[in-house]
C-alpha positions in Angstrom: -3.5 8.3 13.7 -5.6 5.9 12.1 -5.4 2.1 11.2 -5.1 0.7 7.9 -6.8 -2.6 6.8 -5.8 -4.0 3.3 -5.3 -7.3 1.7 -2.7 -7.3 -1.1 -2.4 -9.6 -3.8 0.3 -10.0 -6.4 -1.7 -10.8 -10.0 -1.3 -10.9 -13.6 -0.4 -7.7 -15.9 -3.5 -8.2 -17.5 -6.1 -7.7 -14.6 -9.1 -5.1 -14.4 -11.2 -4.2 -12.0 -14.6 -5.5 -12.3 -17.9 -3.2 -12.1 -19.4 -5.9 -9.6 -17.2 -8.3 -7.2 -20.2 -9.8 -5.7 -22.6 -8.2 -4.2 -20.1 -5.0 -4.3 -20.6 -2.4 -7.1 -17.9 -0.3 -8.5 -17.8 3.6 -8.7 -15.4 4.9 -11.9 -12.6 4.4 -12.6 -9.6 6.9 -12.1 -6.0 6.2 -13.3 -3.0 7.4 -11.2 0.8 7.5 -11.8 2.9 7.6 -8.5 6.2 7.6 -7.4 6.8 6.4 -3.9 10.4 7.5 -2.3 10.8 4.9 0.5 13.2 5.8 3.5 15.1 4.0 6.6 18.3 3.9 7.8 21.7 2.3 6.6 21.2 -0.4 9.9 17.5 -0.7 8.1 15.8 0.2 11.7 12.2 1.3 10.1 12.0 -2.6 9.0 13.3 -4.4 11.9 10.0 -2.7 13.9 7.7 -3.7 10.7 7.7 0.2 9.8 8.0 2.1 6.8 8.5 5.6 5.7 7.5 6.9 2.3 6.9 10.3 0.5 4.5 9.8 -2.3 4.3 12.4 -5.4 0.8 12.1 -6.7 -2.0 14.5 -8.7 0.5 17.4 -7.7 0.6 16.8 -4.1 3.4 15.3 -1.9 1.9 12.9 1.3 4.2 11.2 3.7 3.5 8.2 5.2 4.3 6.2 8.3 3.5 2.5 8.5 3.9 0.0 11.3 2.3 -3.5 11.0 -0.1 -4.5 14.3 0.0 -8.1 12.8 1.8 -10.6 11.1 0.7 -10.9 7.3 -0.2 -14.2 8.1 -3.9 -14.4 7.8 -4.3 -15.0 3.9 -2.5 -11.6 3.3 -4.8 -9.2 5.9 -3.2 -6.4 6.8 -3.6 -4.2 10.0 -1.1 -1.3 10.5 -1.2 1.8 12.6 -0.8 5.2 9.5 -0.1 8.1 9.8 -0.4 9.9 6.6 -0.9 13.8 5.5 -0.1 16.2 3.2 3.6 17.5 3.1 3.5 21.3 4.3 6.2 23.2 5.3 9.3 21.3 7.0 9.8 17.4 6.2 12.0 17.1 9.2 9.1 18.2 11.3 6.1 16.4 9.4 4.4 13.6 12.2 5.3 10.6 9.6 9.2 11.5 9.7 8.6 11.6 13.3 7.3 9.0 14.2 9.9 6.8 11.8 13.0 9.0 14.1 11.3 7.7 17.3 12.9 4.2 15.7 15.6 5.1 13.9 19.3 5.2 15.4 20.7 6.6 12.8 19.7 9.0 10.4 17.2 8.1 7.9 18.2 7.8 4.4 16.8 7.2 0.5 16.0 3.7 -0.3 14.5 3.8 -3.4 11.9 4.9 -5.5 9.3 3.0 -6.7 7.2 3.9 -9.5 3.3 3.0 -10.1 0.6 3.0 -12.6 -2.4 2.7 -10.4 -6.1 2.1 -11.7 -8.5 2.4 -8.7 -12.1 1.9 -8.0 -14.3 2.0 -4.9 -16.8 -0.7 -4.3 -20.2 -0.2 -2.5 -22.4 -2.5 -0.9 -25.1 -1.3 1.9 -23.2 1.3 4.2 -19.5 -0.6 3.4 -17.2 0.7 0.6 -13.6 -1.2 -0.1 -10.9 1.1 -2.3 -9.7 -1.7 -4.5 -6.5 -0.8 -6.7 -4.3 -2.6 -9.8 -0.7 -1.3 -9.4 1.9 -1.5 -12.5 5.1 -1.8 -10.1 8.3 -0.7 -11.8 11.2 -1.0 -8.6 14.8 0.8 -8.8 16.6 -2.2 -10.9 13.9 -2.1 -13.4 11.7 -5.3 -12.5 8.4 -5.2 -12.9 5.4 -6.7 -10.7 1.5 -6.2 -10.4 -0.9 -6.3 -7.4 -4.1 -5.7 -6.7 -4.8 -4.6 -3.1 -8.4 -4.1 -1.3 -8.2 -1.6 1.6 -11.4 -0.6 4.3 -13.0 -1.5 7.3 -11.9 -5.3 7.8 -15.1 -7.2 7.7 -15.9 -5.6 4.1 -12.5 -6.3 3.1 -12.8 -9.5 4.2 -16.0 -10.0 2.1 -14.5 -8.3 -0.9 -11.8 -10.6 -0.1 -13.7 -13.8 -0.4 -16.1 -12.8 -3.6 -12.8 -11.4 -5.3 -11.3 -14.9 -5.0 -14.2 -16.3 -7.1 -13.7 -13.3 -9.9 -9.8 -13.7 -10.2 -8.6 -17.2 -10.4 -4.8 -17.4 -9.6 -4.6 -14.3 -7.1 -1.8 -15.4 -4.9 -1.6 -13.4 -1.6 1.7 -10.9 -1.8 4.2 -12.4 1.0 5.0 -8.2 1.8 4.3 -5.4 1.4 5.8 -2.6 -1.1 8.5 -1.3 0.8 9.8 -4.8 2.0 9.3 -6.2 -1.8 11.8 -2.7 -2.7 14.4 -3.8 -0.3 14.4 -7.2 -1.3 14.9 -6.5 -4.9 17.9 -3.4 -4.2 
């Protein structure tokens, strides 16, 4: 179990990750197609506990991820979340991320919906720090679209990157919700 630190912004469909952001220099960009299926109970027990469970299909692999918020997302979109993410090997029900979700669930977990993503990824470095930045083109189950820019890494690096990014990208707006909550809102 680890702690994920990230910021998410809503961005325009034309957003591209530049070669430099302030003092951060980017590596090569990679493109990924991702399918995320989210789970919760009918009563939305996980959402009520500010948690989510997803199964991600990406690059021929399946990852199961449990996240639970440790912050109120009020700090300019900064999110701190407990995260359990491991490949799915064997029984889904025995997976550690599923077990963590079941600890919060009062009933059976069910599929909420599947989110399709086209993701551009670049890792930025500055000295010994790195930040993974992505631009996601999202398609929700209702067919609606949204574009997000995310930065994940060490908290100080993410905050410095965010400050430089605000100068490079005009019009970024912190995302008010995570993708799981936004998916539920659009159902």
